[in-house]
N, C-alpha and C positions, 0 to 999 in steps of 0.2 A: 370661504377660504381665500385669504389674501395672497396675491402673487408673491413669489419668492425672489429675492435678489440672487440667491445661489442655491442650487439643489444640494442639500446635505443629507446625511443619514437621519438626522432629526426630522427633517421634513418628510423624507421617505416613510419613516415609521409612524409619524403622527398624522399623516394625511388621511382623510376619511376613506375607508375601504368599503366599497359597495359590492353587494352580492350581485349575481345575475338577477334580472328583473323578470317578473311573470305578469303577462297581460291578463285582464279579465275577459270574459266571454264576449263582451260587447266590443272589445278592442280599443277602448278609449282611455283606459287607465292601466298602469303597471305598478306592481308592488315589489319592494325590495328592502333589504336591510342595509344599514350603515353602521360600522363600528369605528370609533375614533379613540386613540390613546393620547393622553395628556402627560407630558413629562414634567409638567408643573404640579399637577395633583397626584400623579402616579396612579391614575385610574383610567379604566376603559369604559366608555359609554356605548350603548347599543340602541339603535332606533329602527323602527319600522316606518317606512315612508311610502307615499303613493305619488306617482307622477302622472300628470295629464299628458298623454302621448302627443296630442296635437300641438300643445304649446310648450311642453317641456317644464312647466311649473311643477313644483314639488310641495307636498304638505306632510306634516308629521301625523302619524297615526298614534304611536305610543313610544315612549322612551323608558318604560318601566324596566327595572333591572331584571335580567334573566329571560327576556323575550326573544323569540327567534322563530324562524320558519313560517312566515305568513303564507296563507293559501286562500284563494278566492272560494267563496261559497255561492254557487249558482250564478244566475244571470244578473243579479244586482250588484251592490257594492259591499256586501257583507264579507268579512274576513275571519278566518280562524288562524290562531297562532299558538305557539307553545310558550309556557312560562315555567322555568325551572325554579323549584323551591329549595331553600337551604337544607331541608331534611331529605333531599333526594327525590321527592315526589315531583310530578309534573302536572300542571294545569293546562287544559285545553280551553283557550279563551276565544270568545266570539265578539267582534266589534264591527265597526263600519268605517269605510273611507269617507262617508258623508258626515258622521257625527263623532268627531274626535273626542276622546275622553269617556265615551259611553261604551262599556263592554261588560260582559258577564262570563262567569266560569261555566262552561258546558259540561266539563267532566274533570275529575281528579284521579290521576293514575298514580298508585303508590310506588312508583319506580321511575328512574330516568328513561325517557323515550325520545325518539328522534325520527327523522326521515318520513315526515307526514306526506301521504298521498291521498287524494280525495277523488271520488267519481260520483256524479249525480245519478241517482237511480230512477228519477222521474222528472218530468218536464217542469214541475212546480218547485223543484229544489227543496222538497219537504223531507227527502231521505237521501243520505249520502253514504256510500261505502267508504270506509277509512282504513288505511293500512299504516302502521307505524312499526319501527324496529325497536326491540328491547331485549335485554338478556333473559334467558330462560334457564331454569334449573334442569338437572338431568331428567327429572320426571316430566318436563315440559311446562311446568307452571312458571308464573312470572317471578323473576328473581328480585327480591327486595333485600337490600343490604342489612336492614334492621332485623331480618329474620336469621341472620348468621349467629350461631352460638359463639359465646366468648371462647377464644382460644388462648391456651397458656404456653403454646410453642409456636415458633415461626417456621418450623420445618415444612418442606414441601417435597413430596415423593413423586417421581415420574417413572413410567415404564415404556413410554414411546415418545417420539418427537411430535410436536415441538415442545421444548421446555420454555423457551423465551421467543417472543415475536415482536420485532421492531423495538419497542421500549417498555415491555411489560412481561412478567412471567405469566404463562398460560394457566388459567384457572378452569374448573369444571364447567362454569357457566358458558353458554353459547348464544350467539346472536340468533334471533328468531323474528319472524314476521307475524304481526298480530292484526287480525281483521275484526271490524265491528261495524255497526250501523249507527249513524248519527241521524236522529229524528227531530223534526221540528214539532214542538208541542203546540197546542191551541193557545192563541194569545190571551193574555189577561186583558181586562177591560181597559187598561191604560196603555196597551201596546198595539202597535200597528201589525207587527209580526210576532209570531210565537218564538219562543227560545228553543235552541237545540239542546238535546241531551244525548249522551253516549250510552249505548247498550253494552252488552258483554263483549270484551275483547277475547278473541280466540286465537290461539297459536296454531297457524295453519301448517307448521312444520312438525308438530308434536308427534313423536313416535317414528319419525322418518329417518332419524340419524343425520339429517341435513342441517347445514348452517348457512344462513343468509341474513344480511349482507356478509360477504366474505371478508374476514379480517385481513389487514388492519385498516384498509382505506375504503372498503366498500360502503356505499350509502344508497341513496335513491337510484343510482345508476345500476344497481343490482336487482331491482324488481320493478314491476309495474302492476297497475290495477285497471280492471274494466268492470262493466256492469255485471259480468258473470264469472269473474275469476281473478286470480292473482298469478302472475308469471314471475319467475325468479331464476337466478343462476346460483349454483352451490358447488363446492368442491365435491369430487367423487368420493363418497364415504368409504369406498373400499380401498382407497389409496392413501398413503401417508402424505399429509400436506407439506411436510418439509422437503420431500424429495420428488414431488409431483405437482404439476400445475393443472392437471385435467379437471375441468369443470363441466357440468351438464346444465342444460336448460330444462326447467320443469314448469308445469302449469297445474294449478288447483282450480277445479270447477266449483263455483259457489252458487247455490240457489238462494236468492233473497226474496222469493215470492211469498214465503210463509212468515209467521210471526218472528221466528228466529232463523238465521241462515243455516244451511247445511253445507258440508264441505266434503269434497272427494279427497282421496289420497293424492299426493303429488305424482303427476305422470311425466315421465321423461320423454323429450322429443330430441331428435338429432339425426345425424347421418353417420353411418359406419365409417371408420377410418379417421374421424376427427377426434384427436386425443388431447388437444391442448386446452388452454384457458378459454372460458366463455365470459361475455360481458354484454351490457347494454340491451337487456330484454325489453321489448316494447310491444304493447298490444294495439291492434288496429282499433279505429274508432268503434266498430261494431263488436269488438271482442272476439271475433271468430278466427283471426289470424294473428301471428306473432312474427316479429323479426328479431334477430339477435346476431351477435358477432361471436365467432369462435376461431381459435387457432388450430392448426393441424398437429403440431408436434408437442408431445408431453414433455415438460421440463424446460421449455424455452418460452420465457415470458415475453419475448419481443418478436415472436413469430408474426407473420402477417395475419391480421384479422380478416377473416372471410365473412361474407354476408349470407345469412340463412333465412329462409321463410318457412314457417310451419303453418299448415292448415289445421286448426285445433278441432275442427268438426269431423275429421276423419281419423282413422286409427293411428297412422304414423307417416304422414306425408310431410317431409322436410326436404327443401330444395336448396342447394348451394348455388348462388348466383355467380356467373362468370367462371364456372368450372371448366377446366380443360384437362385432357389426359396427362399432360406434362406435370400436373400438380401445382403449377404456378398461377394459372388462371389468366383471364383476359385483362384484369385491372390490377396494376401493381401498387396501388395505394393501400394503406392499412388504416381504415377508419377507426376513430376512437369512440364514436358514438353514432347511433342510428335512431331516427324518429319517424313518425308518420305525418303526412300532411293531413289537414283537417278533413278532407274528403276521402281519405284512405286510399287514394290512387297513386301516391308517390311516397318514396322513402327519402328522408333528409339525412345526409351523411356528412359528418365533419371529419376531415383527415388532414394530416400534416402534408405540406407540399413545399419543399425547398426552403425551409426556414420560416414558413408561415403555416397557419391553420385555416383551411378553406371549407366553405359549405358547398356540397354537391347535391344535386337532385337526381333521383332515379325513378322512372315511371314503372309502375306495376299495374296489372299482373304480368308475369313472364310466361314464356312457353314452357313446355314440359322439360326441356333441357336446361332451363334456368339460365338462358343466355339473352338477356335484354340488351338494349343499346347501352353504351358506357355512360356512367353518371356525367351529368352536365355541371360544370362549375358555375355557381351563382355569385360568388364573391371573387374579387381579384387576388392576385398573389401578393398580398400585403396584410399586415396585422394578424390577429389571432382571434378566431371565433371560439368563444367559450361555451355558449349555449344557444340553442335555437328553439323557439316556441311559436306555435301558430297564433297569429294576431286575430283572435276571435274565432267564432264558429262560421263555417261556410265562407271563408275568406282565403284568397290566394296569397295574402300578405303574411310575412313572417317577422317576428321580433327577435333581433340578435343582440346578445350581450358579448362583449369582447374587450380587447385592449391592444396596445402596441408598445413599442419601446419607449415612448414618451408620454403616453396617456394610460392611467391605471384603470379606467372604466369608460366604455363607450356603449351606448344603447342606440340601435338603429333599426329601421324598418326596411323591408325588401320585398318586392313583388316576385314571387317564386316562378312566375311565367317568364322571368328574365327580360322584361320589357324596359327596365330602368335600373340604374345603380342604387345601392343602398343609400338611404337618407338618414343622416345622423340626427337623432332626437335629443340626445344629451351626452355631452362629454364632461366627465367629472373634473378634468383639469383644463378644459377648453383647449384641447389638442396640445397639452403640455405647457401652455403659457403660464399657468399658475405655478408650475414648478421651475419656470425659467428655461424650459426646454423647447426644442422645435424639431420638426422633421428634417430640417436642413443638416442636423448633426448626424443623421443616420445614413449610411450607405452600405454597399455590398462589394465584395471582391470575389473572384474565382481564380484559383491557381491550380496548376497541375500537381496532383498528388501521386501516391504510389501506384494507383491503378486507374484513376479517372480524375476529372476536375473536382476540386473541393471548394465548397462555399464557406464564406465567413461574413459575419456582420462587423461593421466598423462604426464606432461612435466617437465623435470628436467633441472637444469642449465647446460650450456655447459661445465662448469668446475666441473661437478658432481664427487664426490668421495664417494664410498660406505661406507667408514669408518667415514663419517661425518653425522651430523643431520642438517636438513634444516627446516625452518619454512614453514607452509602450507598456500597456498592461495586456498581457496575453492570457485570456481566460479559457480554461479547459473544462468542458462540461462533464457531468457525471453520467451514470447509466451502467455501462458505457453506451448502451442503446438508448440514446436520448438526443437532444439537439438544442442549440441556441435558436430560439424562434423570435419573431417580431412580436414580443409579448412582454407584459409588465411582470416584474417580480419584486417582492419585498425582501428576498434573501440574497440573491446574486443579481444586482441591478447594474448593468453597464454604465448607466448615466451617473451613478454615484461616483464611479472611478473617473469618468470623463470630466466631471465638474471639479475634480481635484487637480486637473491639468494633464491627464493622460489621453493619448489616443488608444482606445480600447479595440482590440481585435479578438473576436469570439468565433473561432473556426468550428466547423462540423466535420471532423475527420472520419475515416473509415469506422463503421459501427454506428454512425449517427442515423437517426430515423428521418423519414421524409424525402429520401433521395433514391427510393427503390429498395426492395427487399434484399436484393443481392448485395448492395452496399452495406446494409445493416448486418447481414449474415457474415460478411467477410472478416469480422473481428474475431470470430471463433478460432481459438487456439492461436491468436495473434495479438494478444493484449498489448505487448510492447513492440509489436512488429509494424504492421501497416499503419495504424494510427500514429505511431511515433514518426514514421517516415513522412506522413502527411504534415505533421507539425513542424518537422525540420524544413520541409519544402515551403510551408507557409511563412516561417520566419525568414527564409531566404528571399521569398517574394516581397515581404515587407521591406527588407533591407535594400532590395534592388529597385523596387517600383514605387515606394511611398516615401518620397524625399522629405516629407514633413515629419517623419517619425525618426527619432533618435534611438536607434537600436543599441547604442552603447549605454543607454539608460533604460534598460528593459527589465521588467519583473513579470513573473508568471504566477498564476493562482489557479487552484483547482480543488474540487471537493468530491469525495467518494471515488469514482473512477478517475476523476480529475486529480484527486489526491494521490491515487496510485501513479498517475502519470508524472506528478511532481517528483515522486521517489524514483521512478524509472529514469526521468531526465537527469536527476542528481547523479546517477551512476553512469550516464552516457554523455556524449559530447554536447548535446543541446543545452544541458543544464549549466554549462560553463558560460553560455551566452547571456545569462541573466545576473543582475546584481543581487536579487533576492527572490525567494520563493515563499509561497504560502500553501501549506497542505492542510486541508480541513477534512477530518474523518476519512483519511485515505488508507490504502493497503500498503503495509510494509512487508509482511511475509505472506506469501500465497498460502502456505500451509496453515496459517492461522485462520484462513477462511473456513476451516473445519469447525471453528467455534461460532460461525455465523448461524443465523436462524433459518434462512431459506437455502438449504443445501443444493436444491436443483440448479441454482444460479451458477456457482462455480463448476458444478458437475457438467453443465452444458457448455459453458464458455471455454472450459479447459479440456473438453473432450470426453470426460468421464470422471468418476471418483478418484481421489488421490491414491487410494490403496489398490488400484488396478494398473493395467499396463499404461495408463495415461499419466502416471506420476511424472514422467519426463516433461510433459507439457506444463505441469504445475511448477516444476523447478526451472524450466527454461525462461518463464516470464516472471520469476520471483525477484522483485527489486532488492531484497535483502542480500542477494548474492553479489551485488555490485556496490555494497556499502563502502568498500575500501576506496572507491572513486569519489565519494561525496566530498564537496568542498564549498558549495554555495550556501550562504546564510539562509536560514529557513525558519519561519514561524510555523509551529505545529499546533493545530487545534483539534482536540478530541474530547467528546462528551461522555459522561458517565453512563447515561441511559442509551447509548448507541449499542444495540444488540445486533445490528446488521454487520458492523465492523467494530468489534469490541475495543475498549479503550486501551487494552494492552498494545494495540497497533501503534497508537500515538506515543505511548510511553516508550516503546522500543525505538521509534524514530528519534525521540528526544535523547534517549540514552546514547545512541550512536553519535548524534551531533555533538553532544556535550563531551563525550569521551574523546572525540576527534578534535576538540577545540574549535569547532565551527560555530560562529556567532548564531545563536538560536534562542528561541523563547517557546514556552509551552503554555497554552491557554486552554482551560477546561471549564465547563459548566456542569455541575453535578446534577442539575435538574433539567437538562436538555438531552434530546436523542440525536439522531443522525443530522437533524436540522436544529438551528437556533431560532425558536419561534417567539419567545417572550420578548416584548418590546425593550425592556430595560437591558436584558441580556444581549439582544441584537444590537443595541446602540453601543454597548461595550465591545462587542465583536467588531463592529465597524471601526470604532476608535483604535483598537489594537492593530487591526489589519491595515488600515490606511496609514497610520503613523509608522508602522513597520516598513511598508514599501516606500513611503515618501522620504524616509530618512536615507534611503540608498540612491535616490535619483535626484536629489536636490530640490524637492518640493517642500514648501513649508508644512509644519505640523498642523494637524486638524484638532481643534479644540471644540468640544460640544458645549453649547451654552448652558445646559442644565445638569451636567454631570461631570465628574472628574474621572481621570483614567484610573484603572485598577492599580492597587499597590502590589508590588512584588512580594511574594510570600516568604522568600528566603534570600 
């Protein structure tokens, strides 16, 4: 990858994207995938690569089309990966990091599968337990698309929620976890090692009424595997998934001592009074204990994640860590993931912390009250930890995958004893230099908000000069319970706007995550209240304290809740401070959230369902009520497959803007959902957004090298 003269959307979207890396059991190699899109050939390539951890040198394992999800097999350098076939079938391929180009098919599954996890069942690595996720029919058997009978009608009938979820209509098939045994056969006379073959795959959820991974975004983070079982989380089957978030933790005991495995029924573990979502189930190295995260409140997807430990060898022993009678607990962080150290004596927690994502270590076991010492931070308050893995067996070292605002992929190693700082093994962009970016562009500000100090990230152009003034790009995040973090993004990347010549300010107002649970909770029944006041205060701070920012040339942009805020600002005084706005998949009418897929979300944030005594809250924070005040030019973006906030929201905005004679444009992608993910579409998204805002602040137009702007349709 050659160094860029200027970081543009084309560079953002065509830069190699690395997955998190997984070290082998010896701790000397790490495997990962790389995907790269070419705007010249209009094609994406995928590679599986291996990196020598000590030197950082990388080598190609395979670039065969359809390959994904490499996993280490045992203590050597053998790998297993998936290969998707055009007919929807999936191959399990075994190869080696030592012998590139040599591989064989260990199994063919006649359906799409994903989320591979492996566990060695013996020291010689001759047998592995394997778990994958795949769709199951109502009878629990593997769903194969070719088995579908030909239909002469497109009608679909429903009698309960959900009808649609995220970007698809809900069908009878459900996600399921499939367990099997991968066995090494005796070697042929020309082979050093025998080849692996896969036995029968068994649906461990069959007949339970449970679904895991949980749609739409669940994957490997929703289950785990040990030598004697599978742990997973699933929505409570007694409750409607559209109006409830309650999930439970389950464990299936598996006996692999015989010729064929035998399976117990899924057993639920938990603690009474915990009614919220569950996530991140992980089994201890010996398989006898499990840790998982769960929220307390049903219907609130941004409640604080609490940490639980279950002893799987007893009837029902589950302990909540840091529990207090006040219900808030001793630790105010909300971890997003939990894992075990290689010796099973510590938990590894990743949690947001003031605009960053940090790694914490917690020693176990705990006393009967579940009150250990507070977790110890192992990483500084900078960057974003995406994934943590043990660096080999019986090692205190950890392998971290992460990113920051100028680097899209960083691999590092860290001693979990805390004796030294993390050592970077590989930086995909050499700390941003390949993108023409540097850490000098990134800074932070704190300003007084409606109830407490509010944090914001600031990003300046790479050619910044303190004696010049720059237009402002005010970025409002979605969620609303989310945050701008020191993290790379290919969708809303502050550096893209900074390199156009803006000073970017990305605030984390009331409702944001990572600043304490009470700050997150405070947005309830205050969507256009406290966060709006924070944004007003932030703009005033910029005006008064950042003399290099020209607030007379300011634009604001937001998506989802950020799009809601664009509409709310339009109807209120702050909207008049901006030359132009960009609203991506935002909320125009609160009542139209009744057409959204996950009804628990507005029900919680607005106090209750619309048809109850809480209707006043829905109306109070409804941007449509203030449409008469709209006057700022706005680009509206809304996609056809957005079932979170249906496209009628965007069309309603555009109708209002056009009828009021306000300069406006409407951009839509019929094949995209709440996000714009396809590279060609994303490039056009950036073209339209950047040229829209640039035209109002005196910056030159942006022209992509390999594509032209979209033609107006009318």
